[in-house]
C-alpha positions as CSV (number, residue, x, y, z in Angstrom):
1,X,100.6,109.1,115.4
2,X,98.7,110.8,112.7
3,X,95.5,108.8,111.4
4,X,96.4,106.3,108.8
5,X,96.5,106.9,104.8
6,X,94.6,104.1,103.0
7,X,97.1,102.7,99.9
8,X,95.4,101.5,96.8
9,X,91.9,101.0,98.2
10,X,93.4,99.1,101.3
11,X,96.4,97.4,100.3
12,X,98.4,98.9,102.4
13,X,98.0,101.8,105.2
14,X,100.9,104.8,105.7
15,X,101.2,105.9,109.5
16,X,102.9,108.9,110.3
17,X,104.9,108.6,113.5
18,X,106.4,111.5,116.1
19,X,108.5,110.1,118.3
20,X,112.1,111.8,120.0
21,X,114.7,109.6,120.7
22,X,115.9,109.7,124.7
23,X,118.3,112.3,125.7
24,X,121.0,109.8,126.1
25,X,123.2,110.7,123.7
26,X,124.9,107.0,123.3
27,X,121.8,106.3,121.5
28,X,122.1,106.2,117.5
29,X,119.1,104.6,115.6
30,X,115.6,104.1,116.4
31,X,113.0,101.3,115.1
32,X,109.5,102.0,115.1
33,X,107.0,99.3,114.5
34,X,103.7,99.7,114.1
35,X,101.0,97.0,113.6
36,X,97.3,97.6,112.9
37,X,94.5,95.6,113.5
38,X,90.9,96.3,111.8
39,X,87.7,94.6,111.9
40,X,87.1,94.6,108.5
41,X,83.5,92.5,108.0
42,X,81.9,89.4,109.5
43,X,84.0,89.3,112.5
44,X,87.1,89.2,110.2
45,X,90.2,91.0,111.0
46,X,92.7,92.9,108.8
47,X,95.9,92.8,110.0
48,X,99.5,93.9,109.1
49,X,102.9,95.3,110.2
50,X,105.9,97.6,109.4
51,X,108.7,99.3,110.3
52,X,111.3,101.8,109.6
53,X,114.7,102.8,110.3
54,X,116.3,106.5,111.8
55,X,118.9,108.0,113.0
56,X,118.4,109.3,116.8
57,X,118.8,113.2,116.3
58,X,117.1,113.9,120.0
59,X,114.8,116.3,118.0
60,X,111.0,115.5,117.3
61,X,111.0,113.5,113.9
62,X,108.2,112.1,112.2
63,X,108.6,109.0,109.9
64,X,105.7,107.1,108.0
65,X,105.5,103.5,108.6
66,X,103.9,101.5,105.5
67,X,101.6,99.1,107.3
68,X,100.7,95.7,104.6
69,X,98.4,93.5,105.4
70,X,98.9,89.6,105.8
71,X,95.7,88.7,104.1
72,X,92.5,91.1,104.0
73,X,92.7,95.1,102.7
74,X,92.0,97.7,105.4
75,X,89.1,99.7,105.2
76,X,88.2,103.4,106.3
77,X,87.5,103.5,109.7
78,X,88.7,102.4,113.1
79,X,91.5,100.4,113.7
80,X,93.6,99.3,116.7
81,X,97.4,100.5,116.6
82,X,100.8,99.0,118.4
83,X,103.8,101.0,118.3
84,X,106.8,99.7,119.5
85,X,109.9,102.2,119.7
86,X,113.3,100.3,119.5
87,X,116.1,102.6,120.5
88,X,119.6,101.4,120.3
89,X,123.6,102.3,120.8
90,X,126.7,101.3,119.2
91,X,126.7,98.2,121.1
92,X,123.2,97.4,120.2
93,X,122.0,98.1,123.5
94,X,118.5,98.8,123.0
95,X,115.3,99.6,125.1
96,X,111.5,99.1,123.7
97,X,108.7,101.9,124.3
98,X,105.0,100.3,123.3
99,X,102.1,102.2,123.0
100,X,98.4,101.1,122.0
101,X,96.0,102.6,120.7
102,X,93.0,103.4,118.3
103,X,93.6,105.3,115.0
104,X,91.5,106.3,112.2
105,X,92.2,105.2,108.7
106,X,91.4,107.7,105.7
107,X,91.1,107.6,101.8
108,X,94.1,110.0,100.9
109,X,92.6,113.1,100.4
110,X,88.8,111.3,101.2
111,X,88.8,110.6,97.6
112,X,88.1,107.4,96.2
113,X,88.4,105.2,92.8
114,X,85.4,103.9,92.1
115,X,85.4,99.9,90.7
116,X,85.4,99.5,87.2
117,X,82.2,99.8,85.3
118,X,81.6,96.2,82.6
119,X,80.6,96.7,79.7
């Protein structure tokens, strides 16, 4: 998992996630879920989640999961991410792998759009 890139000044964060489906040839698809939690100010927590769906190729593949916060925007800085990768076969027999880690949330390209000046 790479650093998250803030979108629309924290209204979302794009999290790149690289995974490999198990070598089991019956696995057809994978659904990575990402939840992000970040302390933003005065002890308040920005929280959101997102998911994608991908075919199992049994090779390393990267998807970008867009995480949308529920109430408060994300800020640049450290956050906690929980990733759950669900892999399933044609009969919807699924397995889940979970990873908890810290990630950095960054402005895209290091740029920040300043607020508009009042006239």
